[in-house]
Every structure is written in structure tokens, then in C-alpha cells.
TIBADREN-961068 format. One line per field, with one value per residue: residue number from 1; residue in three letters; x, y, z of N, C-alpha, C, O, CB in turn. Coordinates in pm, 1 decimal. Each point is the difference from the previous one (the first is absolute). Glycine has a CB too. Layout:
N
num <- c(NUM_...)
residu <- c(ala_...)
nxx <- c(X_...)
nyy <- c(Y_...)
nzz <- c(Z_...)
caxx <- c(X_...)
cayy <- c(Y_...)
cazz <- c(Z_...)
cxx <- c(X_...)
cyy <- c(Y_...)
czz <- c(Z_...)
oxx <- c(X_...)
oyy <- c(Y_...)
ozz <- c(Z_...)
cbxx <- c(X_...)
cbyy <- c(Y_...)
cbzz <- c(Z_...)
END
This chain:
114
num <- c(1_2_3_4_5_6_7_8_9_10_11_12_13_14_15_16_17_18_19_20_21_22_23_24_25_26_27_28_29_30_31_32_33_34_35_36_37_38_39_40_41_42_43_44_45_46_47_48_49_50_51_52_53_54_55_56_57_58_59_60_61_62_63_64_65_66_67_68_69_70_71_72_73_74_75_76_77_78_79_80_81_82_83_84_85_86_87_88_89_90_91_92_93_94_95_96_97_98_99_100_101_102_103_104_105_106_107_108_109_110_111_112_113_114)
residu <- c(thr_ser_ile_trp_thr_arg_thr_asp_gly_val_val_asp_trp_arg_ala_ala_ala_thr_arg_pro_gly_pro_arg_thr_glu_asn_ile_glu_val_pro_gly_thr_his_ile_gly_leu_pro_val_asn_pro_phe_val_leu_his_val_val_ser_asp_arg_leu_ala_gln_pro_val_gly_glu_trp_ala_pro_tyr_arg_arg_gln_pro_asn_leu_ala_leu_pro_ile_met_arg_met_phe_ala_asp_ala_asp_lys_ala_ala_ala_ser_val_trp_asp_asp_leu_glu_glu_ala_asp_glu_ala_val_leu_gly_asp_tyr_val_ser_pro_leu_ile_glu_leu_pro_gly_ala_ala_ala_gly_thr_gly)
nxx <- c(10013.7_-107.8_214.3_-198.4_75.7_-291.8_320.0_110.2_44.3_-10.7_-285.5_-279.2_-9.2_-117.0_287.0_-17.1_-309.6_94.2_-287.4_-47.6_99.4_-46.3_292.1_-59.9_59.9_-26.1_239.1_-140.5_314.1_-86.3_186.5_59.4_-8.8_221.2_-161.2_-37.1_291.3_-95.4_-343.3_88.6_-232.5_207.7_124.9_-281.1_-61.8_273.0_-17.4_-295.9_91.7_244.4_-186.1_-171.1_117.5_101.3_-333.0_-103.5_-104.6_-101.3_-97.1_268.1_-160.7_116.6_164.8_-289.2_300.3_-40.1_-294.0_259.6_-283.4_147.1_-162.3_-294.7_64.6_12.4_-312.0_-43.0_315.8_-255.7_-171.2_213.8_11.6_-314.9_4.7_226.6_-177.3_-271.0_148.6_97.3_-291.7_-112.8_239.2_-164.9_88.9_98.1_188.5_116.5_44.3_-15.9_14.8_235.2_38.1_286.5_-114.3_-160.5_12.5_281.6_-163.4_-137.0_-121.5_-240.5_188.0_205.3_143.1_126.4)
nyy <- c(8103.9_-245.2_224.9_-172.7_124.1_-134.6_-12.1_-256.1_-112.2_-189.2_-8.2_-100.5_334.1_-276.0_-35.2_311.4_-9.6_18.5_-133.3_343.5_-25.4_252.7_-42.3_-16.3_246.1_-164.3_230.4_-102.5_108.9_34.6_-266.3_-231.8_-172.0_201.4_266.0_-109.8_121.6_272.9_39.8_337.8_-193.8_-154.4_261.1_103.1_-264.2_-18.7_293.5_-49.3_-253.1_143.0_246.3_-219.4_146.9_-309.8_-44.0_155.9_-292.2_275.3_-206.6_94.9_289.9_-18.9_241.3_129.0_-15.5_-324.6_53.3_-90.4_27.1_-254.9_27.3_15.9_-310.6_-71.4_126.7_-330.6_-123.7_-58.1_-73.3_-213.3_-144.5_-42.9_-163.5_-199.9_-65.9_-47.6_-225.9_-147.5_-22.8_-144.9_-240.9_-257.1_23.4_-170.3_253.2_82.8_-275.9_192.3_219.9_74.9_237.8_-181.5_318.5_-22.6_-265.5_124.5_-139.1_308.4_79.3_110.4_108.2_183.0_-317.6_-53.5)
nzz <- c(-1962.2_-213.3_-159.4_-230.4_-262.1_-82.6_-100.8_240.8_-281.7_277.0_119.4_-176.7_85.3_129.1_158.3_112.0_124.6_320.1_14.4_-71.5_312.7_134.6_-147.4_-358.8_-188.4_-263.9_-53.5_-307.2_-46.1_-304.7_9.7_-140.0_250.0_-57.8_122.4_316.5_37.6_-161.3_82.3_44.3_111.5_181.8_120.8_105.0_155.6_152.6_116.1_115.1_162.6_144.2_119.3_201.8_273.5_14.0_-42.7_-291.4_-208.1_-148.8_-237.5_-135.1_39.5_-323.4_154.3_-124.9_-102.2_-103.5_-187.5_-245.9_-156.8_118.4_278.9_-147.4_-85.7_325.5_141.5_16.7_143.2_184.6_-259.4_-96.7_279.3_17.3_-274.1_113.9_248.7_-167.5_-161.6_263.1_114.9_-267.8_-16.5_26.1_334.1_-257.7_-80.5_276.3_162.6_186.6_-302.4_228.1_-252.9_77.3_6.5_281.3_192.3_205.4_245.7_5.6_-312.7_163.9_243.0_-209.8_76.4_-318.2)
caxx <- c(-13.3_39.2_15.6_3.8_-35.4_-66.8_87.2_122.3_67.5_61.6_-93.5_-138.4_-38.7_-96.2_76.5_64.8_-101.5_-32.3_-140.8_-17.0_-39.1_26.6_142.8_61.7_-41.1_52.0_32.5_34.2_84.8_34.9_137.7_30.8_62.3_141.7_8.6_-54.8_96.5_40.8_-121.1_-17.2_-122.7_30.0_91.4_-79.2_-86.0_83.8_51.6_-114.0_-30.1_108.8_1.0_-103.3_47.6_-27.0_-127.4_-99.4_-25.3_-113.9_6.7_66.2_-86.4_74.9_8.3_-61.6_99.6_62.9_-104.8_23.3_-110.1_18.9_-32.9_-144.9_-51.6_25.1_-52.2_-88.4_72.1_-64.4_-123.1_40.8_48.7_-114.5_-71.8_77.8_-24.0_-138.8_-1.8_63.8_-87.6_-114.0_47.2_-17.9_100.3_77.4_104.5_91.0_41.3_24.1_90.5_55.0_102.6_124.1_46.4_-70.4_-72.3_93.1_-55.8_13.7_12.2_-114.5_4.8_117.9_104.0_80.5)
cayy <- c(71.7_-77.5_84.7_-89.2_52.4_-99.4_-28.3_-53.7_-89.7_-110.6_-37.3_38.1_99.4_-59.0_-70.1_101.5_80.1_-42.8_16.1_130.0_-6.2_122.1_32.4_-44.2_82.0_-31.2_118.3_-37.6_98.0_-38.6_-46.6_-140.4_-68.6_37.3_143.8_42.9_57.9_135.9_69.8_115.6_-13.9_-96.9_64.1_95.6_-74.2_-64.9_101.7_43.7_-106.5_-6.4_122.6_-5.0_-30.5_-136.3_-15.2_96.2_-31.3_61.0_-34.3_94.6_96.4_73.9_143.6_69.4_53.2_-112.9_-74.3_3.2_-66.7_-144.8_-62.7_0.7_-123.7_-111.5_41.1_-99.1_-126.6_-81.6_-54.1_-108.7_-110.7_-59.7_-85.8_-123.3_-81.5_-45.8_-111.3_-115.4_-53.2_-63.4_-110.3_-135.7_-36.7_-115.1_50.7_88.7_-52.9_105.8_93.4_111.5_68.8_8.0_137.9_90.0_-64.4_-46.1_16.5_132.4_106.0_89.9_73.2_85.2_-55.6_-99.3)
cazz <- c(-125.2_-116.8_-118.6_-114.8_-130.9_-85.0_-114.8_59.6_-92.9_73.7_106.2_-27.1_99.8_93.4_103.8_83.1_68.0_135.9_36.8_65.2_139.6_75.5_5.5_-125.0_-113.1_-132.0_-78.7_-136.4_-67.6_-136.7_-11.1_-23.1_113.4_12.9_22.3_129.3_94.9_-37.3_-40.5_89.0_77.6_106.0_94.9_78.3_92.4_101.5_92.2_80.4_96.0_97.8_80.2_103.3_135.2_45.3_68.8_-48.8_-139.5_-67.4_-141.7_-89.6_-68.8_-101.6_21.6_-113.9_-92.3_-67.3_-69.7_-143.5_-70.9_-8.6_127.4_19.3_-59.0_89.3_130.1_60.9_14.1_102.6_-57.9_-89.1_82.7_69.0_-93.9_-13.5_119.0_-6.4_-95.3_63.1_103.8_-64.1_-83.7_50.4_100.3_-47.2_-88.9_71.9_129.7_98.1_-66.7_76.8_-77.1_76.8_5.6_91.3_108.6_101.8_134.6_59.4_-100.6_6.5_126.6_-0.4_86.5_-70.3)
cxx <- c(51.5_2.1_12.9_-40.6_-64.4_85.8_133.1_75.9_68.3_-97.9_-139.4_-46.5_-97.1_69.6_65.8_-100.2_-30.7_-148.7_-14.1_-51.0_39.3_147.9_74.0_-49.8_67.5_25.5_46.3_79.9_19.5_142.5_11.5_67.5_142.7_15.5_-48.3_103.8_43.5_-118.8_-23.7_-127.2_23.0_89.9_-73.9_-84.9_82.7_53.8_-111.5_-32.6_107.1_4.4_-105.8_61.1_-39.2_-131.7_-108.7_-28.6_-124.3_10.8_67.4_-105.1_85.6_-4.0_-59.4_102.6_74.8_-100.9_15.9_-112.2_15.3_-39.5_-150.6_-63.2_6.5_-56.0_-80.4_66.2_-63.1_-128.3_32.3_45.7_-115.2_-76.0_73.6_-28.8_-143.2_-11.4_61.7_-91.5_-118.6_40.3_-20.4_113.4_86.2_115.3_102.5_51.5_10.8_99.3_41.2_108.3_126.8_49.8_-65.5_-66.2_95.1_-61.0_26.4_4.5_-114.4_0.9_121.4_112.5_92.4_83.0)
cyy <- c(-88.2_94.2_-93.0_71.8_-110.6_-38.7_-57.4_-90.3_-118.2_-52.1_49.1_93.9_-57.1_-77.8_99.3_82.2_-58.6_21.3_135.1_-16.4_127.1_38.6_-54.7_89.0_-49.8_130.1_-48.1_113.1_-43.6_-53.2_-148.6_-58.1_50.2_149.9_46.9_60.2_143.1_84.6_118.0_-6.7_-94.7_63.9_100.3_-73.2_-63.2_102.8_53.0_-102.5_-6.8_121.9_-0.7_-27.9_-142.7_-2.3_94.2_-22.6_72.3_-35.3_109.8_89.0_78.2_149.2_71.3_51.8_-111.5_-82.5_15.7_-74.7_-151.8_-69.0_-2.1_-127.5_-115.4_24.8_-108.5_-136.3_-89.0_-63.2_-117.2_-121.1_-69.3_-92.7_-131.2_-91.2_-49.4_-119.9_-125.1_-64.5_-74.3_-121.8_-134.0_-37.6_-116.7_44.2_79.8_-58.0_113.2_100.0_111.5_63.2_8.9_142.7_80.5_-65.7_-60.4_19.8_140.3_113.1_99.6_82.5_91.2_-52.3_-95.0_53.7)
czz <- c(-111.9_-119.9_-119.2_-127.7_-82.5_-119.6_46.0_-96.2_67.3_105.4_-38.0_111.4_102.0_110.8_95.1_79.8_136.6_27.2_70.8_143.2_71.5_6.7_-121.0_-111.9_-126.7_-73.2_-136.4_-62.8_-144.7_-1.1_-24.8_123.1_23.0_29.6_136.2_94.4_-32.3_-45.8_94.9_83.8_117.8_105.2_88.4_104.7_111.7_99.0_90.3_108.6_109.1_91.4_110.5_137.1_39.2_77.6_-46.5_-147.4_-49.0_-147.3_-81.3_-64.9_-97.6_31.3_-121.4_-100.6_-73.0_-78.7_-150.7_-71.0_-5.1_129.9_25.4_-55.1_98.8_140.1_71.4_17.1_106.5_-53.4_-92.8_79.8_71.8_-93.1_-22.0_118.1_4.5_-93.4_60.9_103.3_-58.8_-82.6_69.7_94.7_-46.0_-89.0_79.0_130.8_100.9_-56.2_94.6_-85.6_83.8_15.8_111.4_119.3_103.4_138.0_53.9_-100.1_10.1_127.9_8.4_86.3_-73.5_-108.2)
oxx <- c(114.0_-100.9_87.6_-52.3_45.0_-25.2_101.9_119.5_33.5_-25.4_-19.3_15.1_-1.5_-55.2_28.6_37.0_-20.1_-63.9_66.2_-86.4_50.7_31.4_120.0_-106.6_103.2_-84.6_103.0_-35.6_-14.0_83.1_-99.0_39.4_35.9_101.7_22.1_-30.9_49.6_18.6_-9.3_-2.0_-44.5_-24.4_27.9_-3.8_-37.1_0.2_23.6_-26.1_-32.7_55.9_-1.7_90.3_-105.6_-23.4_-109.0_3.0_-101.0_110.9_-4.3_-104.2_100.8_-103.4_29.0_-24.1_72.1_33.7_-81.2_-55.8_-99.0_-51.0_-48.3_-106.0_-72.6_55.1_-18.4_-62.7_-7.1_-31.6_-69.3_-34.9_-0.7_-46.7_-63.3_-24.9_-24.5_-67.8_-51.4_-8.0_-52.3_-86.4_-18.1_116.7_117.0_103.1_120.4_108.3_-90.2_106.1_-83.9_94.7_-4.3_90.1_59.8_-30.8_-14.1_-77.5_113.1_7.6_22.5_-52.0_16.3_91.5_97.6_71.9)
oyy <- c(-46.3_62.1_-86.5_111.4_-114.5_-101.9_20.5_20.8_-97.2_-120.2_118.2_-31.7_43.9_-15.8_-33.7_63.1_-120.6_85.7_22.5_-83.3_93.3_117.4_-26.6_60.7_-67.0_89.4_-66.0_117.2_-118.2_44.2_-68.6_73.2_38.5_42.0_115.5_99.4_70.5_110.4_-20.9_49.1_27.1_-15.1_10.3_39.8_9.4_-24.8_27.9_36.9_-18.0_-6.7_90.3_-82.8_-48.6_83.8_-0.3_94.2_7.2_-13.0_117.8_-47.5_59.8_53.6_-38.2_-4.3_26.9_-106.0_64.2_-94.6_-72.1_-112.0_-85.1_-42.5_-98.1_-49.2_8.2_-102.7_-121.4_-114.5_-101.7_-113.2_-122.5_-105.7_-103.8_-119.2_-111.9_-97.7_-110.1_-122.5_-92.9_-76.0_-6.9_6.3_-8.9_-67.0_-19.8_36.5_83.2_21.5_63.9_-67.3_51.9_26.0_94.9_69.7_-116.8_93.8_48.4_116.1_121.0_111.6_73.9_74.5_-47.4_-75.2)
ozz <- c(3.0_-33.4_-2.1_2.2_3.1_-64.4_-65.9_-20.7_-67.6_7.2_-28.1_118.0_115.0_108.8_114.9_99.1_14.0_-61.1_101.3_27.2_-62.4_19.2_6.5_9.8_4.7_-1.9_-12.7_12.5_-31.5_79.4_-25.8_90.8_111.3_55.1_36.4_65.6_87.9_-51.2_120.9_112.9_111.5_119.7_119.4_116.4_117.0_120.6_117.6_114.5_117.3_109.5_83.7_11.8_-40.3_87.1_57.3_-79.2_70.0_-51.9_35.4_-45.3_37.7_40.0_-113.4_-120.7_-96.1_-52.6_-66.6_55.7_12.0_-3.7_74.6_45.7_-16.1_98.5_121.4_-26.2_-19.1_32.4_2.0_-33.5_11.9_42.5_-19.4_-17.9_45.2_31.5_-19.5_9.3_61.5_-43.7_121.5_-38.6_37.3_-6.6_-16.7_45.7_9.5_58.6_63.4_-40.6_111.5_79.8_50.5_96.6_36.2_18.9_-2.0_40.2_-4.3_2.2_97.1_35.1_58.1_-65.8)
cbxx <- c(-89.9_1.5_24.4_2.6_143.6_-194.8_-211.4_-228.4_-1.2_256.8_203.0_-61.6_36.7_-110.9_12.4_146.8_-77.3_298.3_-102.1_40.6_-27.4_-232.0_-131.8_124.7_-137.2_-38.4_-39.9_-171.7_132.0_-240.8_162.3_-17.5_-178.0_-40.2_-50.9_-138.3_28.2_205.5_-89.4_128.3_-93.9_1.9_160.2_-2.1_-125.0_62.7_152.6_-64.1_-85.6_72.1_86.0_-255.9_87.6_272.1_237.7_73.6_210.6_-126.0_-202.6_293.1_-258.3_50.4_177.8_-162.7_-48.2_138.1_-74.6_305.7_73.6_235.5_269.5_106.9_144.0_149.2_13.3_-128.0_216.6_129.4_-40.1_101.2_218.7_29.0_-30.0_205.5_199.5_-14.0_64.2_231.1_122.2_-25.4_186.4_-237.7_-270.9_-308.5_-283.7_-227.8_213.7_-153.8_-23.0_-146.4_-170.4_-33.3_-19.5_-4.7_-172.8_273.1_-80.5_109.6_96.1_-78.2_-136.8_-240.6_-252.5_-238.5)
cbyy <- c(269.1_-277.2_276.0_-302.8_282.6_194.1_164.2_-7.2_291.8_217.5_-108.0_-188.5_134.1_2.2_-156.4_-53.3_187.7_-30.1_-276.5_187.6_-341.0_-171.5_26.3_-299.6_265.1_-310.2_202.6_-262.0_177.2_129.2_251.9_-32.3_-240.7_-228.5_-93.0_-276.0_-300.4_-200.3_-193.8_84.5_16.3_-175.6_-40.5_117.7_-54.7_-153.9_35.2_88.9_-111.1_-129.3_30.4_3.7_292.7_-135.2_-75.4_72.5_-230.1_204.0_-254.0_-115.8_-42.0_-230.2_11.6_68.3_172.9_100.6_-32.2_108.0_277.6_148.4_159.6_293.0_178.2_-2.6_221.6_224.1_236.4_262.3_329.1_280.7_242.2_307.4_306.7_240.8_240.3_331.5_273.2_228.4_278.7_297.6_159.9_-68.7_90.6_-74.9_26.9_151.0_-271.5_-180.1_-116.8_-42.6_80.7_-252.2_-108.2_69.1_69.5_-39.5_-293.5_-224.8_-280.7_-273.0_-262.2_114.1_71.2_-80.7)
cbzz <- c(113.1_129.3_133.2_148.8_7.2_135.7_-63.1_243.3_-78.1_-46.0_204.1_-239.7_-284.6_-294.0_-273.6_-265.1_-234.7_137.4_-79.9_-251.0_59.2_112.7_242.5_72.5_146.6_-4.3_219.1_-33.2_248.6_-176.6_174.0_-338.4_-157.7_-213.7_-276.3_-92.5_-49.9_-13.5_-216.4_-277.9_-318.4_-283.6_-282.7_-314.3_-304.2_-286.0_-286.3_-312.6_-298.4_-272.4_-284.0_-182.9_103.3_-76.7_133.1_249.6_-40.3_221.0_-8.5_2.2_161.2_-212.8_259.7_271.1_244.0_232.1_262.0_-19.8_-147.8_-160.4_13.4_-57.8_-209.0_-230.9_-209.7_-73.8_-53.1_145.5_13.9_-140.2_18.4_104.5_-91.7_-109.7_76.5_14.9_-169.8_-47.0_86.9_38.8_-226.5_-172.2_140.4_19.6_-173.9_-148.9_-121.8_130.9_-283.3_266.2_-238.8_-161.3_-293.2_-290.1_-195.0_-168.0_43.6_142.2_-146.3_-140.0_11.0_-76.5_131.9_119.3)
END
């Protein structure tokens, strides 16, 4: 699970976005870099992710009673992240080389073992 904000100011959201897959997800929240640790949306998502039983990963689903208008704006984070990865894959190999995001492309990350 990658939680990011386009208004981070320190980390470009495209560097924080993970490649969407069967055991990965992107969750965009409103806020700033320094505010993420105390952001109520982030705290809700992290607590939801930690409450999952071991070995029973499921993508985050917003609760209808928590669907505040501000969160509706950030519903397509996986779609935004996928477009970033599509752009990277289409870019000139001479420029990108073997680009690997240090945030998400760790061995076993996609399989849930890393």
C-alpha cells in the first residue's frame, strides 16, 4: 500500500506511486509531507491495513460513512499511478536505464513477501 499526496512538497507523488497489481495499491490523500503522520485520512488507512488478518490481504475500500467529499476527489489513485508507470515504460531506455523506484520495487514486494 502506497499512501501519497500530490501536494507533498518534498517527495514527488510519481516517485511514491507503486505499480498497481494484485497485491499492491495506491491511496491518494489530501495533505502535505510533514502532515502525513497526523493526517486523519492516513491514520484511518493505516489502521485499516494493519487490522487485516495475516495472509488475507485485500485492497482498501473506503467506508460509505467515511466517504467525506474531500476523499471522493482522490478515488482514482491507482489509475493515476498506472499512467505514471505507463509513461516510464514508454520512455527512452537510454534516459531511464533500469529505473527502479527505491520505495516500491523491493524483492518480493509484489508477492507480499518483502
